[in-house]
N, C-alpha and C positions, 0 to 999 in steps of 0.2 A: 281364504283359508287362514285359520288360526295359526299363528306363529308363537310357538313354545320354547322356552328356555328351562334347562333342568339344572338345578343346584344340587351339587354332590361333595360329599368328603371321603367317601369309602370305596367299596367294591363296585357298588352300582348295579346292584341286581335288579332294583326296582327300575332303573334306567333301561336296563336291558329288556325288562318286561314291556315297558313303553315302546321301545325300538321295535321288538317283536310283533306288537299289536298293530301295526299298519294303520295307525291313526289317521283320521281325516284331517286333521290338523299336521303342521310340520315342525319337526324339531329343528331349529334353526341354530341353537348353541348349546354348550355345557359349560358350566362353571364351577371349578373346584377351588377350595381354598388350601387344597393339600396337592402338591406337585406328584407324590408318589400314589395318589389314589387310582385304583384300577379302573374305575369308572372312566376316567380320561382315554384309556385305551379302547374300552367298549366305543365310546363315542367315535374315536379316530376310525376303528373296524367299519363303523357304519357311515363314514364320510361326514360326520356332524362336526362343524367347527366347535373349538374349544377355547377356553381362556382360564389361565391359571392367576389367581388373585389371592396371594398369601396374607391372610389377616395379620401374621406377626410383623408384617413390614409396614404397617398404618399405627399412628399413634394410638388412636381410639376406636371405638366401633363405629362411630358414626363416619369416620374418613374411609374406612373400609368399604362402609355400606355404600358412600358415595361413588366410589370407581366401579363396585359392582352394578350399580343403578345405571351409570352412565353407558357400561357394556351392555345392557339390556336396551337402553335406548338405541345404541349403535346398531343392534340387531333387529330393531323394531318389533320387539316382543309384545304379544298380546296377553299371554300366560305364562306365569312362573310356576314351576313345579319343584317342591322341595323333595327331594329323594335321599335320605340319609345326609341331610347337610348339618353338620355338627357346629352350628353357630346361632347364637340368640341374635336375631335381627333388632335393629334400633326402632324406635317408635316412628321415625320420620320415613324409613324406608317401607315399613308395613303399611303406613297410611297412604304412600305413593302407590302402592300396588294391591291395595284393598280391594276385593272383588275380583282380583286377577291373579291370585296367588293360592296355592293349594297346598296341603300336607298330608302325610299319612301318619297316624300315631297308632302304636301297639297297645291299644285297650278299647273298650266299648265305651267311647265317650258319652256323657261326661264323667264316667267312672276312670279313675287312675289318671289323672293328669300328670305329666311330668316323667321322671326316670323310673326303672325298676319295675315295670307293671307286671311282669310275668311273676315276679316274687310276691309281689302285692297281693295278686290274684290267689296265689297258693296260699298265702298267710292269712286271706280272708275265708278261704274255701268257696270261692265262687263256683257254680256250676256252668256258667257260662264266660268266655272270653273271646277275644278276636281283635279286629283292627277297625279304624274309622278314617275315612277321608273327609278333609274338612277344609273350608276356608280359613286362611291365615287372617287374625286379628291381633291387637297390641296385646291382649290378654293371653296368657300362655294356654295352647290347645283348648281355646274357647269358641272359634268361629264355628259357624254353622256347620253341622255333619251333613255331608251328601250321602255317603254310602257307608255301610258296616259288613265286614264279613264276620260270622259269629260260628264258634266252635263249642263242643261240649269238652269241658275239664275232665278228664279221667283220673282215677285212683292212682294210676301209673304215671302222671304227667310230674315233671320236673320243671325248673326254669329252662333247660336246654331243649326239651322236648316241645314245650309251649312256645319257646322262640322259633324253633322250626316250623312248627304246624302254623302259627300266625305269619311267618314269613311267606309261605305258600299262598295263605289268603290275600295278603298285599299284593302278590303278582296277579292276583285274578281281579280284585275290585279296583286296584289304582287305575290300570288302564281303562276299565269301563267307565270310572267317574270322569277321567278325562276325555274319553270320547263323548260322552254326554255333553260336556261343556263345549268341546269342538263342533258338534254337530246341531248345538242349540237345544237338545232336551233339557238340559239344565242352563238356567239363566239367572245372572246376579244382576239385580236392577240397581240404577244408581241411588234409590233411597235405602237401600240395604236388603231388600225382599229377595229372596231366591225362590225361583219357579222350576218345577219339574212338569215337564209335558203342558206348560202354560198355567197349572196351579200351584198355588202356594206350597212349598216343601215344609210340611210340618214335623216329619221325623225322617232319619235317613232311610233310604232303601237298603233292606237288609238281605245279604246272601248267606243263607245257612248251610253249614258243611257239617251234617250230623250223619 
C-alpha cells in the first residue's frame, strides 16, 4: 500500500477531499508550516498523525526542508502531496522526491504558471480555465501534467467566482490523480517517463465541466 504524506499551510479543503476519497493508498501523516492551519484539525478528525514544522524557526529554506525530509522518512512515505502548501521548496528537497511528489495548480498548465491565475485568465479573455495536477520538478509548475479539470469562463465570471469554480474541480481531479498513482494506473519510471495504463502519457487526462 502506498504511504502518503500531505503538506499543507491553510484550511485543507483538498486534504479533506483526499480523506473523503477513501484512497487505496494510506495518508500516514500531514505536515504544516503553520500551527494555526485548519488542515491540522481535519487530519486529527480523521486520526491522521500531524507534524508542525514552522519555517520561521529555521535559518534558511534548506534547513527547514531537511527537517521536513526527515519527517517524511520517519513516516516511510512513498508519495508527497502538496495541498495548499505555501512554501517554495529547495532544489535539494525536490530532487530527493522527484517522481514521488505532486501538486495541483489553478490553471491549465503550461498556461499561467505562478500566481494570480484567475485574474490573468480574465485579463487575457480566455474561453477556458481550470486546474492541473502535475509532478513537481525544480522548475516552478513545470513538471509533467497528469490530469486537468476544464471549465468554460462565462461573461459573468470574476476572480472570486473563478476561484470558487476551480476549487470545486480541484476536489474532483486531485483525488482521482492520486488514486491512479496509488493503484498503478499512473507510473513514474526512474528515467522520468510517465505511463498511463502502461502507455506513455503524452498529455494530461482532461475532465471537462461544461
